[in-house]
C-alpha positions as CSV (number, residue, x, y, z in Angstrom):
1,M,1.9,-40.7,-7.1
2,E,0.4,-41.6,-3.7
3,R,3.9,-41.1,-2.1
4,A,4.1,-37.6,-3.7
5,K,0.6,-36.7,-2.4
6,Q,1.7,-37.8,1.2
7,Q,4.9,-35.7,0.9
8,I,2.9,-32.7,-0.2
9,E,0.4,-33.0,2.6
10,T,3.2,-33.5,5.2
11,L,5.0,-30.4,4.0
12,R,1.8,-28.4,4.1
13,R,1.1,-29.4,7.7
14,Q,4.7,-28.6,8.8
15,L,4.7,-25.2,7.1
16,H,1.2,-24.3,8.5
17,D,2.6,-25.1,12.0
18,H,5.8,-23.1,11.4
19,N,3.8,-20.1,10.2
20,Y,1.6,-20.3,13.3
21,N,4.7,-20.5,15.6
22,Y,6.4,-17.6,13.8
23,Y,3.6,-15.1,13.1
24,V,1.1,-15.8,16.0
25,L,3.2,-17.1,18.8
26,S,6.4,-15.3,17.9
27,Q,8.3,-18.5,18.8
28,P,10.0,-19.8,15.6
29,A,10.9,-23.5,15.9
30,I,13.2,-23.6,12.8
31,S,15.6,-21.2,11.1
32,D,14.6,-19.0,8.1
33,I,16.9,-21.1,5.9
34,E,15.2,-24.3,6.9
35,F,11.7,-22.8,6.4
36,D,12.7,-21.6,2.9
37,R,14.1,-25.1,2.1
38,L,10.7,-26.7,3.1
39,M,8.8,-24.1,1.1
40,R,11.0,-24.7,-1.9
41,E,10.5,-28.4,-1.7
42,L,6.7,-28.0,-1.5
43,T,6.5,-25.6,-4.4
44,E,8.6,-27.9,-6.6
45,L,6.3,-30.9,-5.8
46,E,3.2,-28.8,-6.4
47,A,4.5,-27.7,-9.8
48,Q,5.3,-31.4,-10.6
49,Y,1.9,-32.6,-9.4
50,P,-0.7,-29.9,-10.2
51,E,-3.5,-32.4,-9.7
52,Y,-3.0,-31.9,-5.9
53,F,-3.6,-28.2,-6.1
54,D,-5.0,-26.7,-2.8
55,P,-6.0,-23.0,-2.6
56,N,-5.1,-23.1,1.1
57,S,-1.5,-24.4,0.6
58,P,1.2,-22.4,2.4
59,S,2.7,-21.7,-1.0
60,V,-0.1,-19.2,-1.8
61,R,1.4,-16.8,0.7
62,V,3.6,-15.3,-2.0
63,G,0.6,-14.2,-4.1
64,S,0.1,-14.2,-7.8
65,D,0.3,-11.6,-10.6
66,I,-3.1,-12.7,-12.1
67,N,-5.4,-9.7,-11.7
68,K,-8.9,-10.4,-10.6
69,S,-11.7,-7.9,-10.4
70,F,-13.4,-8.0,-7.0
71,T,-16.9,-9.5,-6.9
72,Q,-19.6,-8.3,-4.4
73,V,-20.7,-10.8,-1.7
74,T,-23.7,-10.4,0.6
75,H,-22.8,-10.8,4.2
76,R,-24.7,-13.6,6.0
77,Y,-24.5,-11.5,9.2
78,P,-24.5,-7.7,8.5
79,M,-21.4,-5.8,9.6
80,L,-22.8,-3.0,11.7
81,S,-20.9,0.0,12.8
82,L,-20.3,0.9,16.5
83,Q,-21.6,4.0,18.2
84,N,-18.6,6.2,19.2
85,T,-18.1,7.7,22.6
86,Y,-15.4,10.2,23.7
87,S,-15.7,10.6,27.4
88,E,-16.0,8.5,30.6
89,G,-19.4,10.1,31.2
90,E,-20.7,8.6,27.9
91,V,-19.2,5.2,28.8
92,A,-21.1,5.4,32.2
93,E,-24.3,6.1,30.3
94,F,-23.8,3.1,28.1
95,Y,-23.1,0.9,31.2
96,N,-26.3,2.1,32.9
97,R,-28.4,1.5,29.7
98,V,-27.2,-2.1,29.6
99,K,-27.9,-2.5,33.3
100,K,-31.4,-1.2,32.9
101,G,-32.0,-3.2,29.7
102,L,-30.9,-6.5,31.2
103,N,-31.9,-6.1,34.9
104,E,-29.5,-8.9,35.8
105,D,-25.8,-9.3,36.3
106,F,-23.5,-8.9,33.3
107,V,-19.9,-8.7,32.3
108,I,-18.3,-6.2,29.9
109,V,-15.3,-7.3,27.8
110,C,-12.9,-4.5,27.0
111,E,-10.6,-4.9,24.0
112,L,-8.4,-2.6,22.0
113,K,-9.9,-1.0,18.9
114,Y,-7.4,-1.5,16.1
115,D,-7.3,1.1,13.5
116,G,-7.3,-0.9,10.2
117,T,-9.7,-2.1,7.6
118,S,-12.5,-4.5,8.6
119,I,-12.6,-8.1,7.2
120,S,-14.9,-11.1,7.5
121,L,-13.2,-14.5,7.3
122,I,-15.3,-17.5,6.5
123,Y,-14.1,-21.0,7.5
124,E,-15.9,-24.2,6.4
125,E,-14.8,-27.4,7.9
126,G,-11.8,-25.5,9.3
127,R,-10.5,-24.3,5.9
128,L,-10.5,-20.6,4.8
129,T,-13.0,-20.4,1.9
130,R,-13.7,-16.7,1.6
131,A,-12.6,-13.2,2.9
132,V,-14.9,-10.2,2.4
133,T,-14.4,-6.5,3.2
134,R,-17.0,-4.6,5.2
135,G,-18.2,-2.7,2.2
136,D,-21.5,-1.0,3.0
137,G,-22.2,-3.4,5.9
138,K,-24.6,-5.5,3.8
139,K,-22.3,-6.4,0.9
140,G,-18.5,-6.3,0.6
141,D,-15.7,-7.2,-1.9
142,D,-14.3,-10.8,-2.1
143,V,-10.6,-10.3,-1.4
144,T,-9.8,-14.0,-0.6
145,D,-6.7,-14.2,-2.8
146,N,-5.1,-11.2,-1.2
147,V,-6.0,-12.3,2.4
148,R,-4.4,-15.7,1.8
149,T,-1.0,-13.9,1.6
150,I,-1.3,-12.6,5.2
151,H,0.8,-14.8,7.3
152,N,-1.0,-14.6,10.6
153,I,-4.3,-15.6,9.1
154,P,-4.5,-19.4,9.2
155,L,-5.5,-21.1,5.9
156,V,-6.4,-24.2,7.9
157,L,-7.5,-24.0,11.6
158,K,-5.8,-26.1,14.2
159,G,-7.5,-28.6,16.4
160,S,-10.6,-30.9,16.1
161,D,-14.3,-30.5,16.8
162,L,-14.4,-27.3,14.8
163,P,-17.9,-25.9,13.9
164,P,-18.7,-26.7,10.2
165,Y,-19.2,-23.0,9.5
166,L,-17.5,-20.1,11.2
167,E,-17.3,-16.4,10.4
168,L,-14.5,-14.5,12.1
169,R,-14.5,-10.7,12.1
170,G,-11.3,-8.7,12.4
171,E,-9.1,-5.9,11.3
172,I,-6.4,-5.9,8.7
173,L,-3.5,-3.6,9.7
174,L,-0.1,-2.5,8.5
175,P,2.3,-2.5,11.4
176,W,4.2,0.7,12.1
177,S,7.5,-0.9,11.0
178,S,6.1,-2.0,7.6
179,F,4.3,1.3,7.2
180,D,7.5,3.3,7.8
181,A,9.5,1.0,5.3
182,L,6.8,1.4,2.7
183,N,6.7,5.2,3.0
184,R,10.5,5.4,2.9
185,E,10.4,3.6,-0.3
186,R,7.7,5.8,-1.7
187,A,9.6,8.9,-0.6
188,E,12.7,7.7,-2.4
189,Q,10.6,7.5,-5.6
190,E,9.0,10.9,-4.8
191,E,5.6,9.1,-4.9
192,P,2.8,10.4,-2.6
193,L,3.1,9.1,1.0
194,F,0.4,7.2,2.6
195,A,-1.2,9.4,5.3
196,N,-1.5,6.6,7.9
197,P,-1.3,2.8,8.3
198,R,-5.1,2.5,8.0
199,N,-5.2,4.1,4.5
200,A,-2.2,2.0,3.5
201,A,-3.8,-1.2,4.7
202,S,-7.1,-0.5,3.0
203,G,-5.4,0.4,-0.3
204,T,-3.2,-2.7,-0.2
205,L,-6.1,-5.1,0.5
206,K,-7.8,-3.9,-2.7
207,M,-4.8,-4.2,-5.0
208,Q,-5.1,-6.3,-8.1
209,D,-1.7,-7.9,-7.8
210,S,-1.6,-10.2,-4.7
211,R,2.2,-10.5,-5.0
212,V,2.4,-6.8,-4.0
213,V,-0.1,-7.5,-1.2
214,A,2.2,-10.3,0.1
215,S,5.3,-8.0,0.0
216,R,3.7,-5.4,2.3
217,K,3.4,-7.7,5.4
218,L,-0.1,-7.0,6.5
219,E,-1.3,-8.5,9.8
220,S,-4.7,-9.3,11.3
221,Y,-6.4,-9.1,14.7
222,I,-9.6,-11.1,15.2
223,Y,-12.3,-9.6,17.5
224,S,-15.5,-11.5,16.9
225,M,-16.9,-15.0,16.1
226,L,-20.3,-15.7,14.4
227,G,-22.1,-18.9,13.4
228,D,-25.0,-21.1,14.0
229,A,-23.3,-23.5,16.4
230,L,-20.6,-21.5,18.3
231,P,-18.6,-23.5,20.9
232,A,-19.4,-21.2,23.8
233,G,-22.1,-18.7,25.0
234,S,-19.4,-16.2,26.0
235,H,-17.6,-13.8,23.6
236,Y,-14.5,-14.0,25.7
237,E,-14.4,-17.8,25.7
238,N,-15.0,-17.9,22.0
239,M,-12.1,-15.6,21.4
240,T,-9.9,-17.7,23.7
241,L,-10.8,-20.7,21.5
242,A,-10.1,-18.8,18.3
243,R,-6.6,-18.1,19.6
244,E,-6.1,-21.8,20.2
245,W,-7.3,-22.6,16.7
246,G,-4.4,-20.4,15.3
247,L,-6.1,-17.0,14.9
248,N,-4.4,-13.9,16.0
249,V,-6.5,-12.6,18.9
250,S,-5.3,-9.7,21.0
251,G,-3.9,-10.6,24.5
252,A,-5.3,-7.2,25.8
253,M,-8.9,-8.5,26.2
254,K,-10.2,-8.1,29.8
255,R,-13.5,-8.9,31.5
256,C,-14.7,-6.0,33.6
257,R,-17.5,-6.2,36.2
258,T,-17.8,-2.6,37.4
259,P,-17.5,0.9,35.8
260,E,-14.3,1.5,37.8
261,E,-12.6,-1.6,36.2
262,I,-13.6,-0.3,32.8
263,F,-12.2,3.2,33.5
264,D,-8.9,1.7,34.8
265,Y,-8.7,-0.2,31.5
266,L,-9.3,2.9,29.4
267,N,-6.8,5.0,31.2
268,Y,-4.1,2.2,31.2
269,W,-4.3,1.7,27.4
270,D,-4.5,5.4,26.7
271,R,-1.0,5.6,28.1
272,E,0.4,2.2,26.9
273,R,-0.9,2.2,23.3
274,K,2.0,4.4,22.3
275,S,4.3,1.3,22.7
276,L,2.2,-1.0,20.5
277,P,3.5,-2.2,17.1
278,V,0.2,-1.3,15.4
279,T,-2.2,1.6,15.5
280,T,-5.1,1.7,17.9
281,D,-7.6,4.5,18.2
282,G,-9.7,3.4,21.1
283,V,-11.3,0.6,23.1
284,V,-14.4,-1.5,22.2
285,L,-16.8,-2.5,25.1
286,K,-19.0,-5.5,24.6
287,V,-21.5,-7.4,26.7
288,D,-19.8,-10.8,27.2
289,S,-22.9,-13.1,27.2
290,L,-24.2,-13.9,23.7
291,S,-27.7,-14.5,24.9
292,Q,-27.6,-11.1,26.7
293,Q,-26.4,-9.6,23.4
294,R,-29.4,-11.0,21.6
295,N,-31.8,-9.8,24.3
296,L,-30.4,-6.2,24.0
297,G,-30.6,-6.3,20.2
298,S,-29.6,-3.6,17.8
299,T,-30.9,-0.3,16.3
300,S,-30.9,0.1,12.5
301,K,-27.3,1.3,12.7
302,F,-25.7,0.1,16.0
303,P,-25.8,-2.9,18.4
304,R,-27.1,-1.9,21.8
305,W,-24.7,-4.2,23.5
306,S,-21.4,-2.6,22.3
307,I,-19.8,0.8,21.9
308,A,-16.4,2.2,20.9
309,Y,-14.6,4.6,23.2
310,K,-12.2,6.7,21.0
311,F,-8.9,8.0,22.4
312,N,-8.1,11.7,21.8
313,A,-5.4,12.2,19.2
314,E,-2.2,12.8,21.1
315,K,-0.9,16.3,20.8
316,A,1.9,18.4,22.4
317,V,2.7,22.1,22.5
318,T,6.2,23.2,21.5
319,R,8.0,26.2,20.0
320,L,8.4,26.9,16.3
321,E,12.1,27.7,15.9
322,S,12.4,28.1,12.1
323,V,11.1,27.0,8.8
324,T,13.3,25.4,6.1
325,Y,12.6,24.1,2.6
326,Q,13.4,20.8,0.9
327,V,13.8,20.4,-2.8
328,G,12.9,17.1,-4.5
329,R,14.1,15.6,-7.8
330,T,11.1,16.9,-9.6
331,G,11.7,20.4,-8.2
332,A,8.8,20.3,-5.8
333,V,9.7,22.5,-2.7
334,T,8.3,21.4,0.7
335,P,8.3,23.5,3.8
336,V,9.4,21.9,7.1
337,A,8.8,23.3,10.6
338,N,11.8,23.0,12.9
339,L,10.6,22.6,16.5
340,A,12.0,22.6,20.0
341,P,12.2,18.9,20.8
342,V,9.0,17.4,22.3
343,L,8.0,13.9,23.2
344,L,5.0,12.6,21.2
345,S,3.7,9.1,20.8
346,G,6.9,7.7,22.3
347,T,9.3,9.5,20.0
348,T,11.1,12.9,20.2
349,V,9.7,15.2,17.5
350,K,11.9,17.9,16.1
351,R,10.3,18.5,12.7
352,A,6.8,18.7,11.3
353,S,5.5,19.0,7.8
354,L,3.8,22.2,6.7
355,Y,2.8,20.8,3.3
356,N,2.5,23.9,1.2
357,E,1.9,27.7,1.1
358,D,-1.9,27.4,1.6
359,A,-1.3,25.4,4.8
360,I,1.1,28.0,6.1
361,N,-1.2,30.9,5.4
362,A,-4.2,29.0,7.1
363,L,-2.2,28.6,10.3
364,D,-1.0,32.3,10.4
365,L,2.4,31.1,11.7
366,H,5.1,33.3,13.3
367,I,8.6,32.3,14.3
368,G,8.6,31.7,18.1
369,D,4.9,30.6,18.2
370,S,3.7,27.9,20.6
371,V,2.2,25.4,18.2
372,Y,0.1,22.2,18.7
373,V,1.7,19.2,17.1
374,E,-0.2,15.9,16.5
375,K,0.9,12.5,15.3
376,G,-2.1,10.3,15.8
377,G,-2.1,7.9,12.9
378,E,0.3,10.0,10.9
379,I,3.9,9.0,10.3
380,I,4.9,12.7,9.8
381,P,3.9,14.9,12.7
382,K,1.9,18.0,11.6
383,I,1.1,21.4,13.1
384,T,-2.6,21.6,13.8
385,G,-2.9,25.0,15.5
386,V,-1.2,27.9,17.2
387,E,-1.6,29.0,20.8
388,K,-2.0,32.7,19.9
389,E,-2.7,33.8,23.5
390,A,0.9,32.7,24.4
391,R,2.4,35.2,22.0
392,F,4.5,37.8,23.8
393,L,7.6,38.4,21.6
394,L,6.2,38.0,18.1
395,G,8.8,36.8,15.6
396,D,8.6,37.2,11.8
397,K,5.5,36.0,10.0
398,V,6.2,32.8,8.1
399,T,5.9,33.3,4.4
400,F,6.6,30.8,1.7
401,A,10.0,30.9,0.0
402,R,10.1,32.8,-3.2
403,K,13.4,31.4,-4.4
404,C,14.9,27.9,-4.5
405,P,16.8,27.3,-1.2
406,D,19.5,25.4,-3.2
407,C,20.1,27.4,-6.4
408,G,18.3,30.7,-5.8
409,T,16.0,30.4,-8.9
410,P,12.6,32.0,-8.4
411,L,9.9,29.4,-7.7
412,V,6.8,28.9,-9.8
413,R,3.4,27.5,-9.0
414,I,1.8,25.6,-11.9
415,G,-2.0,26.1,-12.5
416,D,-4.1,25.0,-9.6
417,E,-1.5,22.8,-8.0
418,A,-0.7,23.4,-4.3
419,A,3.0,22.8,-4.7
420,H,5.8,25.3,-5.7
421,Y,8.5,24.2,-8.1
422,C,12.1,25.2,-8.8
423,P,12.1,25.4,-12.7
424,N,15.9,25.2,-12.9
425,S,15.8,21.4,-13.5
426,E,19.2,21.3,-15.3
427,G,21.2,23.5,-12.9
428,C,19.8,22.9,-9.4
429,P,22.2,20.5,-7.6
430,T,19.6,19.0,-5.3
431,Q,17.3,18.2,-8.2
432,I,20.1,16.7,-10.3
433,K,21.4,14.5,-7.4
434,G,17.8,13.5,-6.6
435,R,17.3,12.4,-10.2
436,V,20.5,10.3,-10.1
437,E,19.3,8.7,-6.8
438,H,16.0,7.8,-8.5
439,F,17.8,6.5,-11.6
440,V,19.9,4.0,-9.7
441,T,17.0,2.5,-7.6
442,R,16.2,-1.1,-7.7
443,K,12.9,-0.6,-9.6
444,A,14.7,1.6,-12.2
445,M,18.3,0.8,-13.2
446,N,19.3,-1.2,-10.1
447,I,22.8,0.2,-9.7
448,T,24.3,-0.5,-6.3
449,M,25.1,2.9,-5.0
450,G,23.6,5.1,-2.3
451,P,23.1,8.9,-1.8
452,E,26.5,9.2,-0.1
453,T,28.3,7.9,-3.1
454,I,26.3,10.1,-5.5
455,S,27.1,13.2,-3.4
456,L,30.8,12.2,-3.3
457,L,30.9,11.8,-7.1
458,W,29.1,15.1,-7.5
459,D,31.5,16.9,-5.2
460,K,34.5,15.6,-7.0
461,G,33.1,16.7,-10.4
462,L,32.8,13.2,-11.7
463,I,29.1,13.3,-12.5
464,R,26.7,16.0,-13.5
465,N,23.8,13.8,-14.4
466,A,23.0,10.0,-14.6
467,A,24.6,9.7,-18.0
468,D,28.0,10.4,-16.5
469,L,27.8,7.2,-14.6
470,Y,28.5,5.3,-17.9
471,T,31.8,7.2,-18.4
472,L,33.2,6.7,-14.9
473,Q,36.8,5.3,-15.0
474,F,38.4,2.8,-12.7
475,D,41.3,5.1,-11.9
476,D,38.9,8.0,-11.1
477,L,37.1,5.9,-8.5
478,L,40.4,4.6,-6.9
479,R,41.4,8.2,-6.2
480,L,38.2,8.7,-4.0
481,E,38.7,8.7,-0.3
482,R,38.3,5.2,1.3
483,W,37.7,3.5,-2.1
484,A,39.6,0.3,-2.9
485,E,39.8,-1.8,-6.0
486,T,36.9,-4.1,-5.0
487,S,34.5,-1.2,-4.4
488,A,35.4,0.4,-7.7
489,L,35.1,-2.9,-9.7
490,N,31.7,-3.7,-8.1
491,L,30.3,-0.3,-9.0
492,L,31.5,-0.5,-12.6
493,E,30.1,-4.0,-12.9
494,S,26.8,-2.9,-11.6
495,I,26.7,0.0,-14.0
496,E,27.6,-2.4,-16.9
497,Q,24.8,-4.8,-16.0
498,S,22.3,-2.0,-16.0
499,K,22.6,-1.7,-19.7
500,S,20.4,-4.9,-20.0
501,V,17.5,-3.3,-18.1
502,P,14.4,-3.3,-20.3
503,Y,13.0,-0.2,-22.0
504,E,10.0,0.2,-19.6
505,R,12.3,0.5,-16.6
506,V,14.7,2.8,-18.4
507,L,11.7,5.0,-19.2
508,Y,10.8,5.1,-15.5
509,A,14.4,5.8,-14.6
510,L,14.5,9.0,-16.7
511,G,12.5,10.7,-13.9
512,I,9.9,12.4,-16.1
513,R,7.5,14.1,-13.7
514,F,4.3,12.1,-13.0
515,V,5.7,9.1,-14.9
516,G,5.8,6.4,-12.2
517,E,6.5,2.7,-12.6
518,M,3.0,1.7,-14.0
519,V,2.7,4.8,-16.2
520,A,6.1,4.0,-17.8
521,Q,4.9,0.4,-18.6
522,K,1.8,1.8,-20.3
523,L,3.8,4.3,-22.3
524,S,6.4,1.9,-23.4
525,H,3.8,-0.5,-24.8
526,A,1.9,2.3,-26.5
527,F,5.1,3.8,-27.9
528,P,7.6,0.9,-28.3
529,T,10.6,3.1,-29.0
530,I,11.8,6.2,-27.3
531,N,11.7,8.0,-30.7
532,L,8.0,7.3,-31.0
533,L,7.4,8.6,-27.5
534,A,9.4,11.7,-28.1
535,Q,7.4,12.5,-31.2
536,A,4.0,11.7,-29.7
537,S,1.4,14.4,-29.8
538,H,-0.9,15.4,-26.9
539,E,-3.8,13.6,-28.6
540,Q,-1.8,10.4,-29.1
541,L,-0.6,10.4,-25.5
542,I,-4.0,10.9,-23.8
543,A,-5.4,8.2,-26.1
544,V,-3.4,5.7,-24.0
545,E,-5.3,4.2,-21.1
546,E,-4.9,6.1,-17.8
547,I,-2.7,8.8,-19.4
548,G,-4.4,12.2,-18.7
549,D,-3.6,15.8,-19.6
550,R,-1.1,16.3,-16.8
551,I,1.1,13.3,-17.7
552,A,0.8,14.1,-21.4
553,R,2.0,17.7,-20.9
554,S,4.9,16.5,-18.7
555,V,6.1,14.0,-21.3
556,I,5.9,16.7,-24.1
557,D,7.8,19.2,-21.9
558,F,10.5,16.7,-21.1
559,F,11.2,16.0,-24.8
560,S,11.0,19.7,-25.6
561,N,13.9,20.4,-23.3
562,A,17.2,20.3,-25.3
563,G,19.1,19.3,-22.1
564,F,17.0,16.3,-21.5
565,V,17.1,15.2,-25.1
566,D,20.9,15.3,-25.0
567,F,20.7,13.3,-21.7
568,V,18.6,10.6,-23.4
569,D,21.0,10.6,-26.5
570,R,24.0,10.0,-24.2
571,L,22.3,7.1,-22.5
572,R,21.4,5.6,-25.8
573,H,25.0,6.0,-27.0
574,N,26.2,4.1,-23.9
575,G,24.0,1.1,-24.8
576,L,20.8,1.4,-22.7
577,Q,17.6,-0.2,-24.0
578,F,15.3,2.4,-25.6
579,S,12.9,0.0,-27.4
580,L,10.8,-3.0,-26.5
581,S,12.6,-6.3,-26.8
582,E,12.5,-8.2,-30.1
583,D,10.3,-10.9,-28.5
584,V,7.7,-8.2,-27.6
585,L,8.1,-6.4,-31.0
586,A,7.7,-9.7,-32.9
587,A,4.3,-10.2,-31.3
588,K,3.1,-6.8,-32.5
589,T,0.5,-6.8,-35.4
590,D,-2.3,-4.7,-36.7
591,K,-4.9,-7.4,-36.2
592,L,-6.9,-5.3,-33.7
593,K,-6.2,-1.9,-35.3
594,G,-9.1,0.4,-34.8
595,L,-10.8,-1.8,-32.2
596,T,-11.5,-0.7,-28.6
597,I,-11.7,-3.6,-26.2
598,V,-12.9,-3.6,-22.6
599,I,-11.6,-6.3,-20.2
600,S,-13.9,-7.5,-17.4
601,G,-13.9,-10.5,-15.1
602,T,-11.3,-13.1,-14.1
603,F,-9.4,-15.3,-16.5
604,E,-7.7,-18.7,-16.5
605,L,-5.4,-18.7,-19.5
606,H,-3.7,-15.3,-19.0
607,S,-3.7,-12.5,-16.6
608,R,-5.5,-9.2,-17.2
609,D,-2.2,-7.4,-17.7
610,A,-1.2,-10.0,-20.3
611,Y,-4.4,-9.4,-22.2
612,K,-3.9,-5.6,-22.0
613,A,-0.5,-6.1,-23.5
614,M,-1.8,-8.3,-26.3
615,I,-4.4,-5.7,-27.2
616,I,-1.7,-3.0,-27.4
617,Q,0.7,-5.3,-29.2
618,N,-1.9,-6.0,-31.8
619,G,-2.8,-2.4,-32.5
620,G,-5.9,-2.2,-30.4
621,K,-7.0,0.1,-27.6
622,N,-7.8,-1.1,-24.2
623,S,-10.5,0.9,-22.4
624,G,-11.5,0.6,-18.7
625,S,-15.2,1.5,-19.3
626,V,-18.0,0.4,-21.7
627,S,-19.2,3.1,-24.1
628,K,-20.6,3.6,-27.6
629,K,-17.0,3.4,-28.8
630,S,-16.4,-0.1,-27.4
631,D,-16.2,-2.8,-30.0
632,Y,-15.8,-5.9,-27.8
633,I,-15.8,-6.9,-24.1
634,L,-13.3,-9.6,-23.3
635,A,-15.4,-11.2,-20.7
636,G,-14.1,-13.6,-18.0
637,E,-15.7,-15.2,-15.0
638,N,-17.6,-12.9,-12.5
639,M,-18.0,-10.0,-15.0
640,G,-19.3,-6.9,-13.2
641,P,-23.1,-6.7,-13.5
642,A,-23.0,-3.0,-14.3
643,K,-20.7,-3.5,-17.3
644,L,-22.9,-6.5,-18.5
645,E,-26.0,-4.4,-18.3
646,K,-24.4,-1.5,-20.2
647,A,-23.0,-3.8,-22.8
648,A,-26.4,-5.2,-23.5
649,K,-28.0,-1.8,-23.7
650,L,-25.4,-0.5,-26.1
651,G,-25.2,-3.7,-28.1
652,V,-21.5,-4.3,-27.4
653,K,-20.4,-7.9,-28.3
654,L,-19.0,-10.2,-25.6
655,I,-16.2,-12.6,-26.4
656,D,-14.4,-15.1,-24.1
657,E,-10.7,-15.9,-23.8
658,T,-10.8,-18.6,-26.5
659,A,-12.5,-16.3,-29.1
660,F,-10.1,-13.4,-28.3
661,L,-7.0,-15.6,-28.8
662,E,-8.5,-16.9,-32.0
663,M,-8.7,-13.3,-33.3
664,L,-4.9,-13.1,-32.8
665,R,-4.0,-16.4,-34.6
């Protein structure tokens, strides 16, 4: 036992060091294969000896699927906002105010203002014990489990003589590369794109499933240190020590002693920020001396010893050459501006999104216009204005397309939605090929084929929808250009393996408008066979948690379409799974029939998702809010105070995990 404990501790130390070398220093000392081998050895030992559990083990980096509601934590030191400035004149005014307030020599530290979501990291005896979001500045959410998955946040600080209590403030960011990859994946699924890395980072940090957080490759930058016994009286020196302890501190910090040095710094980074791997929107200026910071103090909103200088969003002027329209798999039609090439944020921009008809009308666009294009924090450049005074040979006014650019069908606009749709879902080639592309994705049927192969099969007349994949013949594939036996066999084998994909993923693969991955899971558990779902009424559908009127109408419309019904029948005939597995079905009972149960808090025996599934499997209804209709609250640790108060007021009974599981015996 003692030997196993020593092995575990040695592996943890080694992996902490390798994480620091890789994610902070960018100097890996071992190969990825060797790192994975050490991690595998550690996780196997930890599974074998659970008594040596450590919440700061490197193995927690992968995250967990146990959902935890976030508890509110009061900040020991309030997280104040900074006053924003937008000109060198305002920076000079700040410098003079500090000079007048101190009446002695001082140094200003300039550092980049990273555009992410603020975080407070608490280390006790060198170990990460809590991570809290900014919240309202006085209280924030405890997101420790999610933060532990971020590789360049050390779980255990390096070095000795560490203060017993440390609070490190910083920003959590999504690097451009991770942001682009995430939006590409969402675009493939025709899910709404994140507007910018800041929104993506903020949304990711508040996700319930820490495994998803781990997969998104967030990063951190530390910019402040707080505590009762800090090692130095200088902000700059404390940040230098933080870097030595293993924290990711920007190398762009600089001490400036004159306004001219500050302006040189601002101008340099206004140019160079375009080449950084993460988003920055300005520079933070701070008085370096901590004692001088205390002397200057704070207003009710802002510290007097610091300000934020905001960069202007980068924009360029170029010519609008044409507007084209793209059709998605759901029929949504998106206008795209084609521009004369212009350099913006380090890349050549040739296209910009116009979003929808309302956006086009608001801009009053004409072909040939000189338009302002901004990128800023956006992945997709956008047109923000028109230089109307530059008009001399006015081209045609841009009006939204009235017919589908692919099949010519008149477009429709549904209710108060901003988007236009092509209603020819069964005959529009782009929509059909888009649905096949969605059908084969990893999260759906996981068939190894790309858009080029799908277009080739379409052009050769071998497929007209995804059901045709299951009738492809070996000889047909061999006749395709540049296809050999191995390629044909691999595709057919992948298609055959997809027949074992579970019902909830098959439902997602069908491509029903507004039915994403999570919605498909909820519908499959509420309606355990495709026949039950196809026959469900509007009332039955909206009774399912998080299923609203829009999704319900879309499901009903899908199963009212004879072409789609035939499509599902063909898939069923070819052996796809259209009911929950026998294991799941065997667990279904009526023990909770007629009962509405609210889940709140954190749990040890099962995850929140597991309890939701149990409620549905046993005939009950899971609700997200407490009301007069609630019969029970399945209450875990750290139950929200608002729900607790409302439950007491309405007389709703609370039960714990053990009592709930006893109900199912």
